[in-house]
C-alpha positions as CSV (number, residue, x, y, z in Angstrom):
1,M,128.1,185.1,222.1
2,I,126.9,186.9,225.5
3,H,129.0,186.3,229.2
4,Y,127.1,187.4,232.0
5,P,128.2,186.5,235.2
6,E,127.7,183.3,237.6
7,G,124.6,183.8,239.9
8,R,123.8,187.1,238.6
9,G,123.4,188.8,234.8
10,Y,120.9,186.2,233.3
11,A,117.4,187.7,233.0
12,R,119.9,190.8,231.1
13,S,121.4,188.3,229.0
14,E,117.6,187.1,228.3
15,E,116.9,190.4,227.4
16,L,119.6,191.2,224.7
17,V,119.2,187.7,223.0
18,R,115.7,189.3,222.2
19,L,116.7,191.9,221.1
20,L,119.2,190.8,219.0
21,R,116.6,188.1,217.9
22,A,114.2,190.9,216.5
23,V,116.9,193.0,214.8
24,G,117.6,189.3,212.6
25,T,120.8,188.0,214.3
26,A,120.7,184.3,213.5
27,E,122.6,182.7,216.5
28,V,122.4,184.3,219.5
29,E,124.4,181.8,222.8
30,T,124.5,182.9,226.7
31,R,127.1,181.8,228.9
32,P,127.8,182.4,232.5
33,V,131.3,183.3,234.0
34,R,132.8,182.9,236.9
35,Y,134.6,186.6,237.4
36,A,132.4,189.2,236.8
37,V,134.5,192.3,234.3
38,D,134.2,196.0,235.5
39,R,132.7,197.4,232.1
40,Q,130.1,196.6,229.7
41,S,132.3,195.1,226.8
42,I,131.9,194.1,222.9
43,R,134.7,192.0,221.8
44,Y,135.0,191.3,217.0
45,F,137.5,188.7,216.1
46,H,137.6,189.6,212.4
47,A,137.9,193.0,211.0
48,A,135.0,192.3,208.7
49,D,132.6,192.6,212.2
50,R,134.0,195.5,213.2
51,E,131.1,197.8,211.6
52,V,127.9,195.2,213.5
53,T,129.0,196.1,216.8
54,G,128.2,199.8,216.7
55,T,124.9,198.2,216.3
56,I,125.4,195.6,218.5
57,S,126.3,198.3,221.0
58,D,123.3,200.9,221.0
59,L,121.5,198.0,221.1
60,V,123.2,196.5,224.8
61,G,123.9,199.7,225.7
62,G,121.4,200.2,228.4
63,G,122.1,204.4,227.9
64,G,125.8,204.2,227.4
65,R,127.5,202.9,224.5
66,A,129.6,199.3,225.8
67,T,133.1,199.5,225.3
68,V,134.0,197.9,221.7
69,S,137.7,195.6,222.1
70,D,139.5,194.4,218.6
71,F,140.0,190.8,218.9
72,T,141.8,190.5,215.4
73,F,145.2,189.2,216.9
74,F,143.8,186.8,219.1
75,R,144.4,182.9,217.8
76,P,142.8,180.7,217.4
77,S,140.4,182.6,215.7
78,P,136.5,182.1,216.1
79,R,134.3,181.6,213.1
80,D,133.5,183.9,211.2
81,G,131.0,186.5,212.6
82,T,131.7,185.7,216.1
83,I,131.2,188.9,218.9
84,E,131.5,188.5,222.8
85,V,129.4,190.7,224.5
86,W,130.3,190.5,228.1
87,L,128.0,192.1,230.7
88,P,129.1,193.1,234.2
């Protein structure tokens, strides 16, 4: 899931969708949000998904790595394999 600021960020989110699909990501969704984050970040919700966040960070980092956050504590937990990318 790629979250991007409403009113801007759509083009960047679609660029990331293409990149993620090119490397074999089966399902990529985008969602506009009403608030912007200060930094690009990646959230994972299951320990088994931690390893892949480094690869995703490299892809979406745009020259700098995104902050990776452990959300395994979050409840209710989304389905396995859910990783969120938040764009500033």
